[in-house]
N, CA, C, O and CB atoms as a CASP TS submission, in Angstrom:
PFRMAT TS
TARGET T0000
AUTHOR 0000-0000-0000
METHOD Language model
MODEL 1
PARENT N/A
ATOM      1  N   UNK     1     -39.795 142.001 101.152  1.00  0.00           N
ATOM      2  CA  UNK     1     -41.518 142.208 100.267  1.00  0.00           C
ATOM      3  C   UNK     1     -42.222 143.654 100.862  1.00  0.00           C
ATOM      4  O   UNK     1     -42.646 144.358  99.945  1.00  0.00           O
ATOM      5  CB  UNK     1     -42.934 140.584 100.810  1.00  0.00           C
ATOM      6  N   UNK     2     -42.422 144.222 102.239  1.00  0.00           N
ATOM      7  CA  UNK     2     -43.291 144.347 102.391  1.00  0.00           C
ATOM      8  C   UNK     2     -42.483 146.350 101.792  1.00  0.00           C
ATOM      9  O   UNK     2     -43.254 147.222 101.390  1.00  0.00           O
ATOM     10  CB  UNK     2     -44.002 143.567 103.874  1.00  0.00           C
ATOM     11  N   UNK     3     -41.005 146.580 101.896  1.00  0.00           N
ATOM     12  CA  UNK     3     -40.710 147.149 100.970  1.00  0.00           C
ATOM     13  C   UNK     3     -40.863 147.461  99.586  1.00  0.00           C
ATOM     14  O   UNK     3     -40.770 148.486  98.911  1.00  0.00           O
ATOM     15  CB  UNK     3     -40.168 146.983 101.088  1.00  0.00           C
ATOM     16  N   UNK     4     -41.123 146.277  99.374  1.00  0.00           N
ATOM     17  CA  UNK     4     -41.530 145.902  97.475  1.00  0.00           C
ATOM     18  C   UNK     4     -43.074 146.824  97.348  1.00  0.00           C
ATOM     19  O   UNK     4     -43.369 147.688  96.522  1.00  0.00           O
ATOM     20  CB  UNK     4     -41.974 143.514  97.021  1.00  0.00           C
ATOM     21  N   UNK     5     -43.845 146.299  98.431  1.00  0.00           N
ATOM     22  CA  UNK     5     -45.488 146.519  98.494  1.00  0.00           C
ATOM     23  C   UNK     5     -45.559 148.102  98.542  1.00  0.00           C
ATOM     24  O   UNK     5     -46.525 148.508  97.896  1.00  0.00           O
ATOM     25  CB  UNK     5     -46.331 145.744 100.009  1.00  0.00           C
ATOM     26  N   UNK     6     -44.667 149.297  99.235  1.00  0.00           N
ATOM     27  CA  UNK     6     -44.234 150.240  99.729  1.00  0.00           C
ATOM     28  C   UNK     6     -43.953 151.299  98.853  1.00  0.00           C
ATOM     29  O   UNK     6     -44.098 152.521  98.896  1.00  0.00           O
ATOM     30  CB  UNK     6     -43.354 149.901 100.371  1.00  0.00           C
ATOM     31  N   UNK     7     -43.435 150.352  97.911  1.00  0.00           N
ATOM     32  CA  UNK     7     -42.421 151.055  96.783  1.00  0.00           C
ATOM     33  C   UNK     7     -43.701 151.329  95.738  1.00  0.00           C
ATOM     34  O   UNK     7     -43.870 152.491  95.367  1.00  0.00           O
ATOM     35  CB  UNK     7     -40.905 149.847  96.021  1.00  0.00           C
ATOM     36  N   UNK     8     -44.440 150.475  95.344  1.00  0.00           N
ATOM     37  CA  UNK     8     -45.432 150.150  94.539  1.00  0.00           C
ATOM     38  C   UNK     8     -46.417 151.274  94.860  1.00  0.00           C
ATOM     39  O   UNK     8     -46.476 152.139  93.986  1.00  0.00           O
ATOM     40  CB  UNK     8     -45.929 148.710  94.745  1.00  0.00           C
ATOM     41  N   UNK     9     -47.047 151.412  95.716  1.00  0.00           N
ATOM     42  CA  UNK     9     -47.732 152.112  96.768  1.00  0.00           C
ATOM     43  C   UNK     9     -47.199 153.871  96.211  1.00  0.00           C
ATOM     44  O   UNK     9     -47.760 154.722  95.522  1.00  0.00           O
ATOM     45  CB  UNK     9     -47.104 151.454  98.586  1.00  0.00           C
ATOM     46  N   UNK    10     -46.072 153.828  96.809  1.00  0.00           N
ATOM     47  CA  UNK    10     -45.367 155.020  96.369  1.00  0.00           C
ATOM     48  C   UNK    10     -45.451 155.719  94.933  1.00  0.00           C
ATOM     49  O   UNK    10     -45.796 156.871  94.669  1.00  0.00           O
ATOM     50  CB  UNK    10     -44.104 154.708  96.550  1.00  0.00           C
ATOM     51  N   UNK    11     -45.132 154.933  94.281  1.00  0.00           N
ATOM     52  CA  UNK    11     -45.428 154.950  92.766  1.00  0.00           C
ATOM     53  C   UNK    11     -46.521 154.710  92.313  1.00  0.00           C
ATOM     54  O   UNK    11     -46.591 155.027  91.125  1.00  0.00           O
ATOM     55  CB  UNK    11     -44.789 154.202  92.099  1.00  0.00           C
ATOM     56  N   UNK    12     -47.696 154.162  92.841  1.00  0.00           N
ATOM     57  CA  UNK    12     -49.042 154.654  92.748  1.00  0.00           C
ATOM     58  C   UNK    12     -49.356 155.752  92.597  1.00  0.00           C
ATOM     59  O   UNK    12     -49.884 156.342  91.655  1.00  0.00           O
ATOM     60  CB  UNK    12     -49.653 154.441  93.549  1.00  0.00           C
ATOM     61  N   UNK    13     -48.813 156.237  94.162  1.00  0.00           N
ATOM     62  CA  UNK    13     -49.138 157.378  94.440  1.00  0.00           C
ATOM     63  C   UNK    13     -49.114 159.063  93.669  1.00  0.00           C
ATOM     64  O   UNK    13     -49.914 159.997  93.629  1.00  0.00           O
ATOM     65  CB  UNK    13     -48.551 157.257  95.350  1.00  0.00           C
ATOM     66  N   UNK    14     -47.928 158.845  93.202  1.00  0.00           N
ATOM     67  CA  UNK    14     -47.159 159.244  92.196  1.00  0.00           C
ATOM     68  C   UNK    14     -48.088 159.637  90.883  1.00  0.00           C
ATOM     69  O   UNK    14     -48.043 160.500  90.005  1.00  0.00           O
ATOM     70  CB  UNK    14     -46.146 158.125  91.941  1.00  0.00           C
ATOM     71  N   UNK    15     -48.756 158.783  91.152  1.00  0.00           N
ATOM     72  CA  UNK    15     -49.492 158.399  89.508  1.00  0.00           C
ATOM     73  C   UNK    15     -50.977 158.997  89.597  1.00  0.00           C
ATOM     74  O   UNK    15     -51.567 159.506  88.644  1.00  0.00           O
ATOM     75  CB  UNK    15     -49.659 156.398  89.115  1.00  0.00           C
ATOM     76  N   UNK    16     -51.514 158.847  90.967  1.00  0.00           N
ATOM     77  CA  UNK    16     -52.424 159.611  90.883  1.00  0.00           C
ATOM     78  C   UNK    16     -52.491 161.277  90.973  1.00  0.00           C
ATOM     79  O   UNK    16     -53.405 162.058  90.710  1.00  0.00           O
ATOM     80  CB  UNK    16     -53.027 159.094  91.639  1.00  0.00           C
ATOM     81  N   UNK    17     -50.957 161.512  91.520  1.00  0.00           N
ATOM     82  CA  UNK    17     -50.673 162.793  91.675  1.00  0.00           C
ATOM     83  C   UNK    17     -50.543 163.585  90.141  1.00  0.00           C
ATOM     84  O   UNK    17     -51.036 164.604  89.657  1.00  0.00           O
ATOM     85  CB  UNK    17     -49.366 162.827  92.559  1.00  0.00           C
ATOM     86  N   UNK    18     -49.915 162.883  89.826  1.00  0.00           N
ATOM     87  CA  UNK    18     -49.725 163.574  88.167  1.00  0.00           C
ATOM     88  C   UNK    18     -51.259 163.606  87.450  1.00  0.00           C
ATOM     89  O   UNK    18     -51.824 164.549  86.897  1.00  0.00           O
ATOM     90  CB  UNK    18     -48.530 162.387  86.991  1.00  0.00           C
ATOM     91  N   UNK    19     -51.763 162.081  87.692  1.00  0.00           N
ATOM     92  CA  UNK    19     -53.159 162.988  86.784  1.00  0.00           C
ATOM     93  C   UNK    19     -54.033 163.718  87.268  1.00  0.00           C
ATOM     94  O   UNK    19     -54.959 164.263  86.668  1.00  0.00           O
ATOM     95  CB  UNK    19     -54.122 162.253  86.139  1.00  0.00           C
ATOM     96  N   UNK    20     -53.740 163.769  88.534  1.00  0.00           N
ATOM     97  CA  UNK    20     -54.517 165.035  89.148  1.00  0.00           C
ATOM     98  C   UNK    20     -54.440 166.596  88.966  1.00  0.00           C
ATOM     99  O   UNK    20     -55.378 167.385  88.852  1.00  0.00           O
ATOM    100  CB  UNK    20     -54.308 164.965  90.358  1.00  0.00           C
ATOM    101  N   UNK    21     -53.175 166.830  88.969  1.00  0.00           N
ATOM    102  CA  UNK    21     -52.517 167.723  88.190  1.00  0.00           C
ATOM    103  C   UNK    21     -53.164 167.661  87.060  1.00  0.00           C
ATOM    104  O   UNK    21     -54.332 168.022  87.202  1.00  0.00           O
ATOM    105  CB  UNK    21     -51.178 167.537  88.045  1.00  0.00           C
ATOM    106  N   UNK    22     -52.834 167.290  85.777  1.00  0.00           N
ATOM    107  CA  UNK    22     -53.542 167.217  84.411  1.00  0.00           C
ATOM    108  C   UNK    22     -54.683 167.200  84.477  1.00  0.00           C
ATOM    109  O   UNK    22     -55.074 168.076  83.705  1.00  0.00           O
ATOM    110  CB  UNK    22     -53.311 166.250  83.642  1.00  0.00           C
ATOM    111  N   UNK    23     -55.964 166.464  85.195  1.00  0.00           N
ATOM    112  CA  UNK    23     -57.477 166.763  85.323  1.00  0.00           C
ATOM    113  C   UNK    23     -57.193 168.338  85.689  1.00  0.00           C
ATOM    114  O   UNK    23     -57.490 169.167  84.828  1.00  0.00           O
ATOM    115  CB  UNK    23     -58.438 165.736  86.636  1.00  0.00           C
ATOM    116  N   UNK    24     -56.653 168.766  86.877  1.00  0.00           N
ATOM    117  CA  UNK    24     -56.524 170.103  87.095  1.00  0.00           C
ATOM    118  C   UNK    24     -56.628 171.154  85.927  1.00  0.00           C
ATOM    119  O   UNK    24     -57.412 172.103  85.914  1.00  0.00           O
ATOM    120  CB  UNK    24     -55.350 170.219  87.691  1.00  0.00           C
ATOM    121  N   UNK    25     -55.590 170.793  84.813  1.00  0.00           N
ATOM    122  CA  UNK    25     -55.357 171.356  84.156  1.00  0.00           C
ATOM    123  C   UNK    25     -56.198 171.358  82.841  1.00  0.00           C
ATOM    124  O   UNK    25     -56.187 172.313  82.064  1.00  0.00           O
ATOM    125  CB  UNK    25     -54.337 171.174  84.217  1.00  0.00           C
ATOM    126  N   UNK    26     -56.829 170.377  82.672  1.00  0.00           N
ATOM    127  CA  UNK    26     -58.026 170.096  81.448  1.00  0.00           C
ATOM    128  C   UNK    26     -58.909 170.631  82.055  1.00  0.00           C
ATOM    129  O   UNK    26     -59.826 171.091  81.374  1.00  0.00           O
ATOM    130  CB  UNK    26     -58.512 168.594  80.944  1.00  0.00           C
ATOM    131  N   UNK    27     -58.963 170.750  83.244  1.00  0.00           N
ATOM    132  CA  UNK    27     -60.504 171.671  83.932  1.00  0.00           C
ATOM    133  C   UNK    27     -60.666 172.670  83.986  1.00  0.00           C
ATOM    134  O   UNK    27     -61.773 173.191  84.120  1.00  0.00           O
ATOM    135  CB  UNK    27     -60.920 171.672  85.105  1.00  0.00           C
ATOM    136  N   UNK    28     -58.793 173.682  83.829  1.00  0.00           N
ATOM    137  CA  UNK    28     -59.649 174.505  83.602  1.00  0.00           C
ATOM    138  C   UNK    28     -58.721 175.284  81.939  1.00  0.00           C
ATOM    139  O   UNK    28     -58.417 176.459  81.732  1.00  0.00           O
ATOM    140  CB  UNK    28     -59.943 175.505  85.206  1.00  0.00           C
ATOM    141  N   UNK    29     -58.539 174.227  81.172  1.00  0.00           N
ATOM    142  CA  UNK    29     -58.810 174.680  80.131  1.00  0.00           C
ATOM    143  C   UNK    29     -59.938 174.530  79.091  1.00  0.00           C
ATOM    144  O   UNK    29     -60.093 174.984  77.957  1.00  0.00           O
ATOM    145  CB  UNK    29     -57.988 174.498  79.781  1.00  0.00           C
ATOM    146  N   UNK    30     -60.819 173.564  80.053  1.00  0.00           N
ATOM    147  CA  UNK    30     -62.312 173.202  79.331  1.00  0.00           C
ATOM    148  C   UNK    30     -63.346 174.640  80.044  1.00  0.00           C
ATOM    149  O   UNK    30     -64.450 175.071  79.713  1.00  0.00           O
ATOM    150  CB  UNK    30     -63.055 171.163  80.004  1.00  0.00           C
ATOM    151  N   UNK    31     -62.549 174.984  80.929  1.00  0.00           N
ATOM    152  CA  UNK    31     -63.864 176.355  80.945  1.00  0.00           C
ATOM    153  C   UNK    31     -62.811 177.466  80.173  1.00  0.00           C
ATOM    154  O   UNK    31     -63.423 178.063  79.287  1.00  0.00           O
ATOM    155  CB  UNK    31     -64.554 177.115  83.065  1.00  0.00           C
ATOM    156  N   UNK    32     -61.992 177.711  80.238  1.00  0.00           N
ATOM    157  CA  UNK    32     -61.982 178.828  78.685  1.00  0.00           C
ATOM    158  C   UNK    32     -62.689 178.428  77.473  1.00  0.00           C
ATOM    159  O   UNK    32     -63.341 179.216  76.788  1.00  0.00           O
ATOM    160  CB  UNK    32     -60.442 179.031  78.001  1.00  0.00           C
ATOM    161  N   UNK    33     -62.515 176.932  77.171  1.00  0.00           N
ATOM    162  CA  UNK    33     -63.246 176.898  75.906  1.00  0.00           C
ATOM    163  C   UNK    33     -64.375 176.863  76.023  1.00  0.00           C
ATOM    164  O   UNK    33     -65.095 177.127  75.060  1.00  0.00           O
ATOM    165  CB  UNK    33     -63.024 176.016  75.133  1.00  0.00           C
ATOM    166  N   UNK    34     -64.785 176.595  76.994  1.00  0.00           N
ATOM    167  CA  UNK    34     -66.410 176.905  77.203  1.00  0.00           C
ATOM    168  C   UNK    34     -66.906 178.457  76.978  1.00  0.00           C
ATOM    169  O   UNK    34     -67.901 178.846  76.366  1.00  0.00           O
ATOM    170  CB  UNK    34     -66.836 176.516  78.822  1.00  0.00           C
ATOM    171  N   UNK    35     -65.777 179.313  77.750  1.00  0.00           N
ATOM    172  CA  UNK    35     -66.204 180.958  77.526  1.00  0.00           C
ATOM    173  C   UNK    35     -65.882 181.715  76.079  1.00  0.00           C
ATOM    174  O   UNK    35     -66.111 182.883  75.768  1.00  0.00           O
ATOM    175  CB  UNK    35     -65.333 181.886  78.678  1.00  0.00           C
ATOM    176  N   UNK    36     -65.188 180.502  75.198  1.00  0.00           N
ATOM    177  CA  UNK    36     -65.261 181.393  74.364  1.00  0.00           C
ATOM    178  C   UNK    36     -65.918 180.743  73.435  1.00  0.00           C
ATOM    179  O   UNK    36     -65.699 181.076  72.270  1.00  0.00           O
ATOM    180  CB  UNK    36     -64.148 181.970  74.024  1.00  0.00           C
ATOM    181  N   UNK    37     -66.784 179.770  73.680  1.00  0.00           N
ATOM    182  CA  UNK    37     -67.470 178.935  72.885  1.00  0.00           C
ATOM    183  C   UNK    37     -68.805 180.328  73.485  1.00  0.00           C
ATOM    184  O   UNK    37     -69.431 181.165  72.835  1.00  0.00           O
ATOM    185  CB  UNK    37     -67.491 176.848  73.316  1.00  0.00           C
ATOM    186  N   UNK    38     -68.784 180.078  74.636  1.00  0.00           N
ATOM    187  CA  UNK    38     -70.644 181.050  74.848  1.00  0.00           C
ATOM    188  C   UNK    38     -69.819 182.089  73.921  1.00  0.00           C
ATOM    189  O   UNK    38     -69.918 181.866  72.715  1.00  0.00           O
ATOM    190  CB  UNK    38     -71.493 181.942  77.063  1.00  0.00           C
ATOM    191  N   UNK    39     -69.025 183.183  74.302  1.00  0.00           N
ATOM    192  CA  UNK    39     -68.599 184.244  73.919  1.00  0.00           C
ATOM    193  C   UNK    39     -69.153 184.441  72.129  1.00  0.00           C
ATOM    194  O   UNK    39     -69.759 185.399  71.649  1.00  0.00           O
ATOM    195  CB  UNK    39     -66.995 184.171  74.277  1.00  0.00           C
ATOM    196  N   UNK    40     -68.703 183.213  71.459  1.00  0.00           N
ATOM    197  CA  UNK    40     -68.771 182.706  70.092  1.00  0.00           C
ATOM    198  C   UNK    40     -70.412 182.738  69.637  1.00  0.00           C
ATOM    199  O   UNK    40     -70.765 183.307  68.604  1.00  0.00           O
ATOM    200  CB  UNK    40     -68.082 181.110  70.048  1.00  0.00           C
ATOM    201  N   UNK    41     -71.258 182.129  70.446  1.00  0.00           N
ATOM    202  CA  UNK    41     -72.830 182.278  70.280  1.00  0.00           C
ATOM    203  C   UNK    41     -73.031 183.237  70.212  1.00  0.00           C
ATOM    204  O   UNK    41     -73.305 183.707  69.108  1.00  0.00           O
ATOM    205  CB  UNK    41     -73.701 181.887  71.085  1.00  0.00           C
ATOM    206  N   UNK    42     -72.992 184.291  71.708  1.00  0.00           N
ATOM    207  CA  UNK    42     -73.198 185.614  71.446  1.00  0.00           C
ATOM    208  C   UNK    42     -73.335 186.482  70.445  1.00  0.00           C
ATOM    209  O   UNK    42     -74.190 187.340  70.224  1.00  0.00           O
ATOM    210  CB  UNK    42     -72.601 185.994  71.837  1.00  0.00           C
ATOM    211  N   UNK    43     -71.941 185.994  69.603  1.00  0.00           N
ATOM    212  CA  UNK    43     -71.642 187.168  68.219  1.00  0.00           C
ATOM    213  C   UNK    43     -72.707 186.860  66.777  1.00  0.00           C
ATOM    214  O   UNK    43     -73.257 187.448  65.846  1.00  0.00           O
ATOM    215  CB  UNK    43     -69.663 186.891  67.538  1.00  0.00           C
ATOM    216  N   UNK    44     -72.483 185.232  67.501  1.00  0.00           N
ATOM    217  CA  UNK    44     -73.657 184.603  66.427  1.00  0.00           C
ATOM    218  C   UNK    44     -75.306 185.113  66.021  1.00  0.00           C
ATOM    219  O   UNK    44     -76.096 185.253  65.086  1.00  0.00           O
ATOM    220  CB  UNK    44     -73.901 183.215  66.991  1.00  0.00           C
ATOM    221  N   UNK    45     -75.125 185.268  67.558  1.00  0.00           N
ATOM    222  CA  UNK    45     -77.140 185.697  68.260  1.00  0.00           C
ATOM    223  C   UNK    45     -76.752 187.034  67.426  1.00  0.00           C
ATOM    224  O   UNK    45     -77.344 187.271  66.373  1.00  0.00           O
ATOM    225  CB  UNK    45     -77.738 186.038  70.777  1.00  0.00           C
ATOM    226  N   UNK    46     -75.822 187.836  67.881  1.00  0.00           N
ATOM    227  CA  UNK    46     -76.268 189.519  67.457  1.00  0.00           C
ATOM    228  C   UNK    46     -75.767 189.836  66.196  1.00  0.00           C
ATOM    229  O   UNK    46     -75.652 191.024  65.892  1.00  0.00           O
ATOM    230  CB  UNK    46     -75.634 190.756  68.472  1.00  0.00           C
ATOM    231  N   UNK    47     -75.299 188.528  65.039  1.00  0.00           N
ATOM    232  CA  UNK    47     -75.352 189.313  63.627  1.00  0.00           C
ATOM    233  C   UNK    47     -76.407 189.765  62.768  1.00  0.00           C
ATOM    234  O   UNK    47     -76.142 190.355  61.721  1.00  0.00           O
ATOM    235  CB  UNK    47     -74.789 188.673  62.820  1.00  0.00           C
TER
END
């Protein structure tokens, strides 16, 4: 029973790690998009 619970905890931990990694990726992508957005806005302002 304890082994089962431990195994489940390990799986959950891996899930969290994967989500964390994905989140880090999305945060970086978001920064890039924000910068692109800002640049586009500047270009429009300068038209």
